[in-house]
C-alpha positions in Angstrom: 79.8 143.7 99.7 82.9 141.7 100.5 83.3 139.8 103.6 86.3 140.7 106.1 89.3 138.4 105.0 89.8 136.8 108.6 86.1 135.8 108.8 86.5 134.4 105.2 89.2 132.4 106.8 88.1 132.1 110.3 91.1 133.3 111.8 91.4 135.9 114.4 93.6 139.4 113.4 96.5 137.9 115.1 96.6 135.1 113.0 100.2 134.1 112.2 101.3 132.6 108.7 101.3 129.1 109.8 97.6 129.4 111.0 96.7 131.4 107.8 97.9 128.4 106.1 96.6 125.8 107.9 93.1 127.5 107.7 93.2 128.0 104.2 94.2 124.6 103.3 91.2 123.2 104.9 88.9 125.5 103.3 90.5 124.3 99.7 90.1 120.9 100.4 86.4 121.3 101.1 85.8 123.8 98.4 87.8 122.8 95.6 85.8 122.5 92.4 87.2 118.9 91.9 85.2 117.8 94.9 82.0 120.1 94.0 81.7 119.6 90.5 78.9 122.0 89.0 78.1 123.6 92.5 79.0 127.5 91.9 78.3 128.7 95.3 81.4 126.3 96.6 83.2 127.6 93.6 82.6 131.5 94.5 83.6 130.5 98.3 86.8 128.6 97.0 87.7 131.6 95.5 86.9 134.1 98.3 89.0 132.1 100.3 92.0 132.2 98.0 91.6 136.2 97.4 91.6 136.2 101.6 94.8 134.3 101.7 96.5 136.1 98.9 96.2 139.3 101.0 96.5 137.8 104.0 99.5 136.2 103.4 101.4 139.2 101.5 102.8 141.1 104.8 102.2 144.5 103.2 98.9 143.8 101.7 97.9 142.9 104.9 99.3 145.8 106.2 97.3 147.8 104.2 94.2 145.6 104.8 94.5 146.2 108.6 94.5 149.9 108.1 92.4 150.6 105.7 90.2 147.7 104.8 89.3 146.6 101.2 89.9 150.3 99.9 93.5 150.2 101.1 94.2 147.1 98.4 93.2 149.0 95.2 92.7 146.6 92.5 93.8 143.8 94.4 90.0 143.2 96.4 88.8 146.8 96.4 85.8 146.9 94.3 87.7 145.1 91.3 86.9 141.5 90.5 89.6 140.0 92.0 92.1 138.1 89.4 94.0 134.6 90.2 97.9 135.4 89.1 100.0 132.2 89.5 103.0 134.1 90.3 101.2 136.0 93.5 100.8 132.4 94.5 104.1 131.0 95.1 103.3 129.0 98.1 99.9 127.7 96.9 101.7 124.6 95.4 102.9 123.8 98.7 99.6 124.0 100.1 97.5 122.3 97.4 100.6 119.9 96.2 99.9 116.9 98.5 96.4 116.7 97.7 96.4 117.5 94.2 99.4 116.1 92.9 101.8 118.9 93.0 102.0 121.9 90.5 98.6 121.4 89.3 97.5 124.7 90.8 99.4 127.0 88.9 97.6 125.0 85.7 94.2 125.5 87.0 94.9 129.1 86.9 96.4 129.6 83.6 100.0 129.2 84.6 100.7 127.1 81.9 102.4 123.5 82.1 105.7 122.0 82.6 106.8 121.0 78.9 108.3 117.3 78.5 111.5 118.3 76.7 111.4 114.6 75.3 108.9 111.7 75.4 111.4 109.4 77.1 109.8 107.2 79.8 111.8 105.1 82.3 111.0 101.3 82.1 109.1 99.3 84.8 111.0 97.8 87.6 110.9 93.8 88.2 110.8 91.3 91.2 111.8 88.3 90.9 111.7 85.7 94.0 114.6 83.2 94.7 114.7 80.3 96.8 118.1 79.7 98.7 119.4 76.7 100.7 120.6 77.2 104.4 124.0 77.6 103.2 124.0 79.6 100.3 122.0 82.1 102.2 125.2 82.4 104.9 127.9 81.9 102.6 126.6 83.6 99.5 127.7 82.7 95.8 129.9 83.8 93.5 127.5 83.9 90.5 124.1 83.2 89.6 122.1 83.1 86.6 118.5 83.8 86.0 116.2 83.7 83.0 113.7 87.1 83.1 110.8 87.8 80.7 110.9 91.3 80.3 110.6 94.0 77.7 113.9 94.8 75.9 114.8 97.9 73.8 114.2 96.7 69.7 116.8 95.9 68.0 115.8 97.4 64.6 114.7 100.8 65.8 117.3 100.9 69.0 114.3 101.7 71.0 113.2 104.8 69.5 110.0 103.2 67.8 110.5 105.3 64.3 111.1 103.2 61.2 114.9 103.7 59.3 115.4 106.9 58.4 112.9 109.2 60.3 112.6 110.0 63.8 110.1 111.8 66.1 108.4 115.0 65.3 106.8 117.6 67.4 102.6 117.0 68.5 100.7 119.3 66.3 97.9 119.5 68.8 99.8 120.4 72.0 103.1 122.0 70.1 105.3 119.8 72.1 103.9 120.7 75.6 102.5 117.2 76.3 99.2 119.3 77.8 96.0 120.6 76.5 94.1 123.5 77.8 90.4 122.9 79.4 88.3 125.1 80.3 85.6 124.1 83.1 83.4 127.0 84.0 85.6 129.6 86.3 88.8 127.2 85.7 91.4 126.1 83.3 92.5 122.6 83.6 95.5 121.4 81.9 95.4 117.9 80.7 97.7 115.3 79.0 97.3 115.7 75.3 95.4 113.1 74.1 97.1 113.1 70.8 100.4 112.2 71.7 99.7 110.7 74.9 101.2 113.4 76.9 104.7 113.2 75.4 105.0 116.3 73.6 105.9 114.2 70.4 104.3 111.7 67.7 105.7 109.0 65.8 104.7 109.8 61.8 106.2 106.1 60.6 106.4 103.8 63.4 108.7 100.9 63.3 107.3 97.3 62.2 109.1 95.5 64.4 108.0 96.9 67.3 104.9 98.6 65.9 106.3 102.1 67.5 106.6 100.8 70.9 109.9 101.2 71.0 110.4 97.5 72.9 109.6 94.1 72.5 109.0 91.0 75.0 112.4 88.7 75.4 113.7 86.7 77.7 117.1 87.3 79.0 119.6 86.1 81.0 121.2 88.1 84.1 124.2 87.1 86.2 125.1 88.5 89.8 126.6 87.6 92.9 124.8 86.9 95.9 126.4 88.0 99.3 126.9 86.1 102.0 124.5 86.7 105.4 121.2 87.4 103.2 118.0 86.3 104.9 114.4 85.4 104.1 113.1 88.7 102.8 116.4 90.3 101.9 116.1 92.4 98.5 119.1 92.9 96.4 118.3 95.7 93.8 120.4 94.8 90.3 120.4 98.3 88.6 119.2 98.6 84.8 118.4 94.9 85.0 114.4 96.1 84.5 112.4 96.8 81.7 113.6 98.9 78.7 111.9 102.6 78.9 109.9 103.7 76.1 111.1 105.9 73.4 114.8 105.7 74.9 114.0 106.1 78.2 116.0 104.8 81.3 116.3 101.1 82.5 114.1 100.0 85.4 115.9 98.0 88.1 115.7 94.2 89.1 114.9 93.2 92.5 115.9 90.2 93.6 113.7 89.1 97.1 115.0 85.9 98.6 113.6 82.8 100.1 115.4 81.0 102.2 115.0 77.1 103.2 114.6 76.0 106.9 117.5 73.9 108.1 117.2 70.9 110.1 120.1 71.7 112.6 120.3 75.7 113.1 117.7 78.1 113.6 118.5 81.9 112.5 117.6 85.1 114.6 119.0 88.0 112.7 122.9 87.3 112.2 123.1 84.5 115.2 122.4 80.9 114.9 120.8 78.5 117.5 121.4 74.8 117.8 120.0 72.3 120.3 122.3 69.9 121.3 121.9 66.6 123.4 124.9 66.0 126.1 125.1 63.1 127.8 124.6 63.7 131.6 128.1 62.1 132.7 129.8 64.7 130.5 127.7 67.7 132.5 128.3 65.7 135.9 132.1 65.6 135.2 132.9 68.6 132.7 135.0 68.3 130.0 135.6 68.5 126.6 132.6 68.4 123.8 132.8 68.3 120.3 130.7 70.5 118.2 130.0 71.2 114.5 129.7 74.6 113.6 128.8 75.9 109.8 132.8 76.8 109.7 133.8 73.3 110.7 134.6 71.5 114.0 135.0 73.1 117.2 135.7 72.1 121.1 133.8 73.3 124.0 134.9 72.8 127.7 132.1 72.1 130.2 132.8 72.7 133.5 131.7 70.2 136.2 128.2 70.3 137.2 126.8 71.8 134.2 123.3 72.5 134.3 121.0 70.5 131.8 119.7 74.0 130.3 123.2 75.7 130.2 123.6 78.0 126.7 127.0 77.9 125.3 127.9 80.9 123.3 130.1 80.6 120.6 131.4 84.2 119.1 131.8 85.1 115.5 130.5 81.4 114.4 127.0 82.7 113.2 125.8 84.6 110.0 128.1 87.3 108.3 127.1 90.9 108.8 126.0 92.3 105.4 126.5 95.6 106.3 130.0 95.6 108.4 132.6 93.1 109.5 132.3 89.9 111.4 129.6 87.4 112.0 127.1 86.8 114.6 127.2 84.4 117.3 126.3 80.9 117.3 124.2 79.3 120.7 124.3 75.9 121.6 121.6 74.9 123.8 122.4 72.3 125.9 120.1 68.9 126.7 120.5 66.2 128.3 120.4 62.7 126.4 118.8 60.3 128.0 119.7 56.9 126.3 116.4 54.8 125.0 118.0 51.3 126.0 120.7 49.9 128.2 122.7 46.2 128.4 122.8 44.7 132.0 126.1 46.0 132.6 125.0 49.7 132.1 122.0 49.3 134.0 123.6 47.9 136.9 125.8 50.8 136.9 123.4 53.5 136.8 121.4 51.6 139.7 124.4 51.5 141.8 125.1 55.3 141.1 121.4 55.9 141.9 121.5 54.4 145.3 124.9 55.8 146.2 123.8 59.6 145.0 120.4 59.0 147.5 122.9 57.6 150.2 122.1 54.1 150.2 125.0 51.6 151.1 126.6 49.7 148.7 125.9 46.0 148.0 128.6 43.5 148.0 130.8 43.7 145.0 129.6 46.8 143.5 132.4 48.8 144.5 134.4 47.7 141.7 131.8 48.9 139.1 131.6 52.4 140.5 135.5 52.6 140.3 134.9 52.2 136.8 133.1 55.1 135.8 134.1 57.5 139.1 137.5 55.7 140.7 137.4 54.6 144.4 139.1 57.4 146.5 141.9 55.9 147.0 142.7 55.7 143.4 141.4 58.9 143.0 144.3 60.3 145.4 146.9 58.0 143.3 145.9 59.8 140.0 146.0 63.2 141.3 149.7 62.7 142.5 
């Protein structure tokens, strides 16, 4: 006696489409024959769950089932053996595709495979790691040439793999489908054809140069431009510069991944640059113009009197060019006090006088002349302002 379909899926009679699909997905994952090889009980339960979902997911069939039970379904569950119809389960591929590879469900139940119209295969993508100087990463380079080992199309057969005057033929075993059917108990599985390896074509007379592969190992020159502003880890895609495809298939891509050497002067943060800059303390005290070197040449920064020793100066648009956009990042100057390691006698005497003056100690005899050399006397300052 058939079990109630709602009981089979473990849902209530008010269950919506999403709840039905979720319940069936869970059972299908658990009971699928690929996960339970040789388990007849799991196979029968899988079949039962598929039958229940096929009825309850169809509004018309569900309405008839709710009113009359299994008897209201006629041949689709009303006493006859349930038959899997791939056209009936249009959404099974959506349900099981993410687990079983998409499109396989129709193949399991005899729905037929997708014919591969040609045996072409896309070539593999390649990756090349390129080290750059800090300056080249910022400003880019107009022309770079690399020597890349890769598989290229055979010049003798032009990538076809066939000897001159011949061409590929339809595989006699799969008749061009690229797949053959295999029965495994209740199920019919479609697998890649062993004769043509799933391509649907065979090469009766392989090219002597490439032995039917259609490709040969070569070292090739690749030229390209490095855009300004690349950073460590930036990946540049060069289309159709990877390996040649098999049997006339499209060429893969080449990805150039950059590694940038560190710089003794600048530290990079995205498109901004940071630089530690030592400044003499008298300039911080009195203020004035500070000459700095940026990646784009010399520049001047005006410091206000009494600038703190840990002050940060921002130079707008003096950083790294933006890869996807206009303008550049900024340059941040982190000021630090430059402490001299050696002083001559006069410099030491001047500093000592200034220290005592700042501490409020009276000037010693004859010291006024030295201080005036640095900061000027009150009278001289008045004269200068006039």
